[in-house]
C-alpha positions as CSV (number, residue, x, y, z in Angstrom):
1,M,-1.4,35.0,38.8
2,V,-3.8,32.7,38.0
3,S,-2.4,29.4,36.2
4,F,-3.5,25.9,35.2
5,H,-2.5,22.7,33.7
6,G,-3.6,22.4,29.8
7,L,-4.3,19.8,27.7
8,Q,-0.9,18.7,27.1
9,Q,0.1,18.8,30.9
10,A,1.9,22.0,30.1
11,L,1.8,25.0,32.5
12,Y,-0.5,27.9,30.5
13,Q,-1.0,31.4,31.9
14,L,-3.4,34.0,32.3
15,I,-2.1,37.4,31.6
16,F,-3.9,40.5,32.6
17,S,-3.5,44.1,31.9
18,A,-5.5,47.4,31.3
19,T,-4.1,47.8,27.7
20,G,-3.4,44.2,26.7
21,P,-0.8,41.9,27.8
22,T,2.3,43.5,29.0
23,G,4.4,40.7,30.6
24,D,5.4,40.9,34.1
25,S,3.5,44.1,35.0
26,G,0.3,42.7,33.8
27,Q,0.9,39.3,35.6
28,A,1.0,41.0,38.9
29,K,-2.5,42.4,38.3
30,V,-4.2,39.2,37.5
31,S,-4.9,38.3,41.2
32,E,-6.2,41.8,41.6
33,F,-8.5,41.5,38.6
34,V,-9.9,38.0,39.6
35,A,-10.7,39.3,43.2
36,S,-12.5,42.1,42.0
37,A,-16.2,41.9,42.6
38,Q,-17.1,44.2,39.7
39,P,-14.6,43.9,36.8
40,D,-14.9,46.2,33.9
41,P,-14.5,44.3,30.9
42,S,-14.0,47.2,28.7
43,A,-10.9,48.4,30.3
44,H,-9.1,44.8,30.9
45,E,-8.1,41.9,28.8
46,L,-6.9,38.4,29.7
47,C,-4.7,36.4,27.5
48,V,-3.9,32.6,27.6
49,V,-0.2,32.0,27.0
50,A,1.3,28.7,25.9
51,P,4.4,27.3,27.6
52,Q,7.7,28.0,25.9
53,A,9.0,24.3,26.6
54,M,7.6,21.6,24.7
55,T,6.1,18.8,26.4
56,E,7.1,15.1,26.4
57,K,4.0,14.4,24.7
58,E,4.3,17.1,22.0
59,K,8.0,16.1,21.6
60,K,6.7,12.3,20.8
61,I,3.9,13.9,18.4
62,V,6.7,15.7,16.6
63,I,9.0,12.6,16.2
64,K,5.7,10.7,15.2
65,A,4.9,13.3,12.5
66,F,8.5,13.1,10.9
67,D,7.8,9.2,11.1
68,L,4.9,9.9,8.9
69,G,7.1,12.2,6.2
70,A,6.4,15.6,7.7
71,D,8.7,18.6,7.5
72,E,9.5,20.8,10.0
73,A,7.0,23.4,9.2
74,K,4.4,20.8,9.1
75,A,5.5,19.7,12.6
76,K,5.4,23.3,13.9
77,S,1.8,23.6,12.4
78,I,0.6,20.5,14.2
79,I,1.7,21.6,17.4
80,G,0.7,25.1,17.1
81,G,-2.7,23.7,15.9
82,R,-3.1,21.8,19.2
83,R,-2.1,24.7,21.2
84,E,-4.4,26.8,19.4
85,D,-7.6,24.6,19.6
86,F,-6.7,24.3,23.4
87,V,-6.3,28.0,24.3
88,K,-9.7,28.7,22.1
89,T,-11.6,26.1,24.3
90,F,-10.3,27.3,27.4
91,A,-10.9,31.1,26.5
92,S,-14.6,30.0,25.7
93,R,-14.8,28.6,29.2
94,L,-13.4,31.8,30.8
95,E,-16.1,33.8,28.9
96,C,-18.8,31.8,30.5
97,T,-17.3,31.3,34.1
98,L,-14.8,34.4,35.2
99,R,-17.2,37.0,36.5
100,G,-18.9,38.0,33.2
101,V,-15.5,38.8,31.3
102,T,-16.2,38.4,27.7
103,N,-13.2,40.1,26.0
104,V,-10.7,37.0,26.6
105,S,-8.2,37.0,23.9
106,P,-7.7,33.3,22.8
107,L,-4.3,33.4,21.1
108,R,-0.8,34.6,22.6
109,D,2.2,32.9,21.9
110,I,0.7,29.8,20.3
111,A,3.8,28.7,18.2
112,E,6.4,31.3,18.5
113,E,10.1,31.2,16.8
114,W,11.3,29.3,20.0
115,L,9.3,26.2,18.9
116,E,11.3,26.1,15.9
117,E,14.3,25.7,17.5
118,E,13.1,22.8,19.8
119,I,11.6,21.1,16.3
120,A,14.8,21.6,14.6
121,T,16.5,19.8,17.4
122,L,14.1,16.8,17.1
123,A,14.6,16.9,13.4
124,R,18.3,16.4,13.7
125,K,17.4,13.4,16.4
126,H,15.3,11.8,13.9
127,V,17.9,11.9,11.3
128,Q,20.3,10.0,13.5
129,I,17.3,7.6,14.4
130,V,16.9,6.9,10.8
131,R,20.7,6.5,10.2
132,R,21.1,4.0,13.0
133,E,18.2,1.9,11.6
134,W,19.9,2.0,8.0
135,A,23.1,1.0,9.7
136,S,21.7,-2.1,11.4
137,F,20.4,-3.8,8.3
138,P,22.5,-6.7,7.4
139,E,21.4,-6.8,3.7
140,K,20.8,-3.2,2.5
141,P,17.3,-3.3,1.1
142,F,17.2,0.0,-0.7
143,A,19.9,1.5,-3.0
144,D,21.0,4.2,-0.2
145,E,20.0,5.6,2.9
146,E,18.3,8.6,1.2
147,A,16.3,6.2,-0.6
148,Y,15.2,4.5,2.7
149,R,14.8,7.8,4.3
150,Q,12.1,8.7,1.4
151,F,10.1,5.3,1.6
152,R,10.4,4.8,5.3
153,P,6.9,6.9,6.1
154,A,4.8,4.5,3.9
155,Y,5.8,1.6,6.3
156,I,4.7,3.8,9.2
157,K,1.5,4.8,7.7
158,A,0.7,1.1,7.0
159,G,1.2,0.4,10.6
160,Y,4.7,-1.3,10.5
161,A,7.8,-0.6,12.2
162,P,10.4,-0.5,9.6
163,G,13.5,-1.7,11.4
164,P,12.3,-5.0,12.4
165,V,10.7,-5.9,9.1
166,L,13.9,-4.9,7.0
167,K,16.3,-6.5,9.6
168,E,14.9,-9.9,8.4
169,I,15.4,-9.2,4.6
170,V,18.1,-11.6,3.4
171,A,19.8,-12.1,-0.1
172,C,19.7,-15.6,-1.7
173,K,19.1,-17.6,-4.8
174,L,15.7,-19.2,-5.3
175,L,14.0,-20.8,-8.1
176,N,17.0,-19.9,-10.4
177,T,16.9,-16.2,-9.5
178,D,18.9,-14.0,-7.3
179,V,16.3,-12.2,-4.8
180,K,15.9,-10.4,-1.4
181,V,12.9,-11.6,0.6
182,Q,11.9,-12.2,4.2
183,R,14.0,-14.9,6.1
184,V,11.1,-17.1,6.7
185,L,10.0,-17.1,3.0
186,R,13.3,-18.1,1.8
187,D,13.5,-21.0,4.5
188,K,10.0,-22.3,3.3
189,L,10.7,-21.9,-0.6
190,Q,14.1,-23.8,-0.1
191,R,12.4,-26.6,1.2
192,I,9.8,-26.7,-1.4
193,E,12.6,-26.7,-4.0
194,A,14.3,-29.4,-2.5
195,D,11.2,-31.4,-2.5
196,Q,10.2,-30.7,-6.2
197,Q,13.3,-30.2,-8.2
198,D,11.8,-31.3,-11.4
199,A,8.6,-29.3,-11.0
200,V,10.4,-26.1,-10.3
201,A,13.4,-26.5,-12.6
202,H,11.9,-24.2,-15.4
203,L,10.4,-21.5,-12.9
204,K,11.9,-18.2,-12.1
205,I,11.0,-15.2,-9.7
206,G,10.0,-11.9,-11.4
207,C,9.1,-9.5,-8.3
208,H,10.5,-10.3,-4.9
209,F,11.5,-7.6,-2.4
210,D,10.2,-4.3,-3.8
211,P,9.5,-1.3,-1.7
212,R,6.1,0.2,-3.4
213,S,2.8,1.0,-2.6
214,Q,-0.4,-0.3,-4.7
215,Y,-3.9,0.5,-5.2
216,D,-6.2,-0.9,-2.7
217,P,-8.3,-3.6,-4.8
218,D,-11.1,-3.0,-2.4
219,H,-10.7,0.9,-2.3
220,P,-9.5,1.8,-5.8
221,D,-9.0,5.5,-4.7
222,R,-6.4,4.5,-2.1
223,K,-2.9,3.4,-1.9
224,I,-1.6,0.6,0.3
225,L,1.7,-0.8,1.1
226,S,2.5,-3.7,-1.1
227,N,3.3,-7.2,0.6
228,H,6.4,-7.0,-1.7
229,A,7.7,-3.9,0.3
230,L,7.8,-6.4,3.6
231,G,9.8,-9.2,1.4
232,G,7.1,-11.3,2.1
233,A,5.7,-12.1,-1.6
234,I,7.3,-13.3,-4.9
235,D,5.9,-13.4,-8.5
236,I,6.6,-16.5,-10.2
237,D,7.1,-16.2,-14.3
238,P,5.2,-13.0,-14.7
239,D,5.3,-13.4,-18.2
240,D,3.3,-16.5,-18.1
241,N,1.3,-15.9,-15.1
242,P,-0.3,-12.5,-15.7
243,V,-2.4,-10.3,-13.3
244,I,-6.0,-9.5,-14.4
245,T,-8.0,-6.9,-12.7
246,D,-9.5,-5.1,-15.9
247,T,-13.5,-5.7,-15.4
248,K,-13.8,-5.9,-19.1
249,V,-11.2,-8.3,-19.4
250,L,-12.5,-10.9,-16.6
251,D,-16.0,-10.3,-18.5
252,A,-14.3,-11.6,-21.5
253,I,-12.5,-14.5,-20.1
254,Q,-15.8,-15.6,-18.5
255,Q,-17.6,-15.2,-22.1
256,L,-14.6,-17.3,-23.7
257,T,-14.2,-19.8,-21.0
258,G,-17.4,-20.4,-19.3
259,V,-15.6,-19.6,-15.8
260,D,-16.0,-16.6,-13.8
261,P,-12.6,-15.4,-12.9
262,R,-13.9,-13.3,-10.0
263,K,-15.6,-16.0,-8.1
264,A,-14.7,-16.3,-4.6
265,Y,-13.6,-20.0,-3.3
266,H,-14.4,-21.1,-0.1
267,P,-13.5,-24.5,1.7
268,A,-16.0,-27.1,0.7
269,A,-16.8,-30.7,2.2
270,G,-14.5,-33.3,1.2
271,S,-10.8,-33.7,1.7
272,G,-9.4,-32.3,-1.7
273,S,-9.1,-33.1,-5.5
274,D,-7.1,-34.8,-7.9
275,I,-5.3,-32.7,-10.5
276,G,-3.2,-34.9,-12.7
277,E,-1.0,-36.9,-10.7
278,F,-1.0,-34.7,-7.7
279,R,-3.5,-34.4,-5.0
280,L,-4.4,-30.9,-3.5
281,N,-5.6,-31.3,-0.2
282,D,-7.3,-28.2,0.2
283,P,-10.7,-28.1,-1.6
284,E,-10.6,-24.1,-1.9
285,V,-7.2,-24.3,-3.7
286,A,-8.1,-27.3,-5.6
287,L,-11.2,-25.8,-7.1
288,A,-9.2,-22.4,-7.8
289,Y,-6.4,-24.3,-9.5
290,K,-8.8,-26.3,-11.7
291,D,-10.6,-23.2,-12.6
292,A,-7.3,-21.6,-13.6
293,E,-6.3,-24.5,-15.6
294,T,-9.6,-24.6,-17.5
295,I,-9.2,-20.7,-18.1
296,S,-5.6,-21.2,-19.5
297,A,-6.3,-24.1,-21.8
298,T,-9.7,-22.5,-23.0
299,L,-7.9,-19.1,-23.7
300,K,-4.8,-20.8,-25.4
301,Q,-7.1,-23.0,-27.8
302,K,-9.5,-20.1,-29.0
303,L,-6.7,-17.8,-29.4
304,E,-4.7,-20.4,-31.2
305,R,-7.8,-20.5,-33.6
306,F,-8.0,-16.5,-33.8
307,F,-4.2,-15.9,-34.7
308,S,-4.6,-18.8,-37.4
309,S,-7.4,-17.1,-39.1
310,Q,-5.8,-13.8,-38.8
311,D,-2.7,-14.9,-40.3
312,D,-5.1,-16.2,-43.2
313,L,-6.5,-12.9,-43.6
314,V,-2.9,-11.1,-43.6
315,K,-1.6,-13.5,-46.2
316,A,-4.7,-12.9,-48.4
317,E,-4.5,-9.1,-48.1
318,T,-0.8,-9.6,-49.1
319,K,-1.8,-11.5,-52.3
320,V,-3.9,-8.5,-53.4
321,G,-0.8,-6.3,-53.5
322,E,1.3,-8.9,-55.6
323,V,-1.4,-9.1,-58.4
324,P,0.1,-7.8,-61.5
325,P,-1.8,-4.7,-63.1
326,G,-4.2,-5.7,-65.8
327,H,-5.1,-9.1,-64.0
328,D,-8.4,-8.2,-63.4
329,E,-9.9,-11.8,-62.9
330,E,-7.1,-12.7,-60.7
331,A,-7.6,-9.3,-58.6
332,Q,-11.0,-10.0,-58.0
333,Q,-10.1,-13.5,-56.9
334,A,-7.9,-11.9,-54.2
335,A,-10.3,-9.5,-53.3
336,E,-13.1,-12.4,-52.6
337,N,-10.3,-14.5,-51.0
338,V,-9.7,-11.4,-48.3
339,R,-13.5,-11.2,-47.8
340,L,-13.7,-15.0,-47.1
341,A,-10.8,-14.8,-44.8
342,Q,-12.1,-11.8,-42.8
343,H,-15.6,-13.7,-42.7
344,R,-13.8,-16.6,-41.0
345,L,-11.9,-14.4,-38.8
346,E,-15.3,-12.8,-37.5
347,A,-16.8,-16.3,-37.0
348,V,-14.1,-17.5,-34.8
349,D,-15.8,-18.6,-31.2
350,G,-15.7,-15.7,-28.9
351,F,-14.4,-13.1,-31.7
352,D,-15.8,-10.2,-30.1
353,A,-14.5,-11.1,-26.7
354,I,-11.1,-11.7,-28.0
355,R,-10.9,-8.2,-29.4
356,V,-11.8,-6.7,-26.1
357,L,-8.7,-8.6,-24.8
358,S,-6.5,-7.6,-27.6
359,D,-7.6,-3.9,-27.0
360,S,-7.0,-4.1,-23.3
361,K,-4.0,-2.3,-22.0
362,E,-3.2,-4.3,-19.2
363,V,-3.3,-7.5,-21.6
364,Q,-1.0,-5.3,-23.8
365,G,1.4,-4.3,-21.2
366,Q,1.8,-8.1,-20.2
367,G,3.2,-9.1,-23.4
368,G,-0.3,-9.0,-25.3
369,L,-2.2,-12.1,-26.5
370,K,0.4,-13.5,-28.6
371,G,1.7,-14.9,-25.1
372,W,-1.4,-16.1,-24.2
373,A,-2.0,-18.2,-27.1
374,E,1.5,-19.7,-26.9
375,H,1.3,-20.7,-23.4
376,G,-2.1,-19.9,-21.8
377,V,-2.0,-17.7,-18.6
378,L,-0.8,-20.4,-16.0
379,N,2.7,-22.3,-15.9
380,V,3.0,-23.0,-12.1
381,P,2.4,-26.8,-11.5
382,A,-0.2,-27.9,-9.1
383,E,2.2,-29.5,-7.0
384,V,4.1,-26.1,-6.5
385,V,0.6,-24.3,-5.7
386,G,-0.2,-27.2,-3.2
387,L,3.3,-27.0,-1.5
388,M,3.2,-23.4,-1.2
389,H,-0.3,-23.2,0.2
390,T,0.8,-25.7,3.0
391,A,3.7,-23.8,3.6
392,G,1.6,-20.7,4.6
393,F,1.3,-18.9,1.3
394,I,-1.8,-17.4,-0.2
395,W,-2.0,-17.8,-3.9
396,G,-3.4,-15.1,-6.1
397,G,-5.1,-17.4,-8.1
398,Q,-7.6,-17.5,-5.4
399,Y,-8.1,-13.8,-5.3
400,F,-11.7,-12.7,-5.5
401,L,-12.9,-10.2,-8.1
402,R,-9.5,-10.4,-9.9
403,K,-6.8,-12.9,-10.5
404,D,-2.9,-12.8,-9.9
405,Y,-1.7,-16.1,-10.9
406,M,2.1,-15.2,-10.4
407,H,1.6,-13.8,-7.0
408,F,2.4,-15.8,-3.7
409,E,2.5,-13.9,-0.4
410,L,2.9,-15.1,3.2
411,R,-0.5,-15.4,5.2
412,T,-1.7,-12.3,7.3
413,D,-3.9,-14.5,9.4
414,G,-2.3,-14.5,12.9
415,S,-0.6,-17.9,12.3
416,D,3.1,-18.5,12.8
417,T,3.7,-18.0,9.1
418,D,2.0,-14.5,9.3
419,V,4.3,-11.8,7.9
420,T,2.9,-9.0,9.8
421,N,3.6,-11.1,13.2
422,L,7.2,-11.4,11.7
423,A,7.2,-7.4,11.1
424,K,5.8,-6.5,14.4
425,V,2.8,-4.3,13.7
426,D,2.9,-0.9,15.3
427,V,0.1,-0.2,17.6
428,D,-0.1,3.4,16.5
429,R,-1.2,2.4,12.6
430,Q,-2.4,5.5,11.0
431,R,-6.2,4.5,10.0
432,S,-7.4,8.2,8.9
433,A,-7.2,9.3,5.1
434,D,-5.2,12.2,6.3
435,V,-2.2,10.6,8.1
436,F,-1.7,13.6,10.3
437,A,-5.2,13.9,11.6
438,D,-4.8,11.8,14.5
439,L,-1.7,13.9,15.6
440,S,-3.8,16.7,15.9
441,A,-6.7,15.2,18.1
442,P,-6.4,16.2,21.5
443,S,-6.5,12.7,23.0
444,F,-3.6,11.3,20.8
445,D,-0.7,10.0,22.7
446,P,1.7,8.3,20.3
447,V,3.6,5.0,21.5
448,L,7.1,5.2,20.2
449,P,9.7,2.4,20.3
450,A,11.6,2.2,23.5
451,D,14.4,5.0,24.2
452,Y,13.0,6.6,20.7
453,L,13.1,10.3,22.1
454,G,16.6,9.5,24.4
455,Q,18.6,8.4,21.4
């Protein structure tokens, strides 16, 4: 019998017979076939037979597939595909090297039913792994274990080990709101609250820990894990500090305010900038905040004029319906008043741009223009933004190509405040569009947490 060690360090076998693979009787003739000086390719057949027992590497790949959300059928398909690719490659080599034999059968026992039993055993083991993780969380970040099990693959796909991430989630009260956040975020924000009690007294937190994905701003066709899913981000007063991503809305804001809301903010020379009575020591943050203030104040002013003129038009139109029949002169005057009111409305500075904002679903979904007219688009004090920046947060008002004035997240720059360090990034981060593609690659050998398979 001729044997060799294959790609997955598993013993594959060459089976020979005159009429096709026949088990032991065929195996006994392999050596005779190989030793023959002039084999008859038409009378014999060689088959490559996969091992029945899964290798340790294959088991790790199956567990990794479960981590990424695969079911048992998908896991079997991955292992079967790897074995099939290997056997095809080896069979091709045999055709070229084994004494002129050309009728090598490339497929045999690639993923038979015995694979299903081993994969089912690993599936049960994986259930226990997830269950132990869930039991280890001091604060239950999800509604129940099943909800965690369903979302867990999103952490793995993004490159995070979910256990270390979620063990650091704590429940607490911040900015007058009951929240769940990373422990380090809680500690930093509590110090800011203690230092700026008056400045933060009116603020509340909207979104905090929220297990969800979001569209990648750099690749709108893809989804990425939100930093809210790590507990490393908060949104402050979302009704008063909107997120703005619609290109038409961004264009309209620039037309109305003269400030480009898509600009990038780079550190400049100098130590900072004065804003009111507070000094922002980082020039980049200072400029971003000044621009945000200008946008907010200008929008508020122009929208107030727009809605005032719009109210005048509504009143004029109401008067038309109140004119009694037969009062032709009064009716003509009422119609003229409507025409004049319409003209004054359309003459409002930035009318066309304001109509764009009014028609935007993004704006409508965040309270509409009435809210912007009442309070602008920024209510977080400069001193709070400055202290958050100093404490290790990135403010969404600094974002390039969009603005997210409500959003503050811990930096991901490798510093001691980097939430990805706290979350212990997994070295097996999946970067392929198909998250299972790497598993099928011949060279892929996943790194699992210690004793993952032994649990």
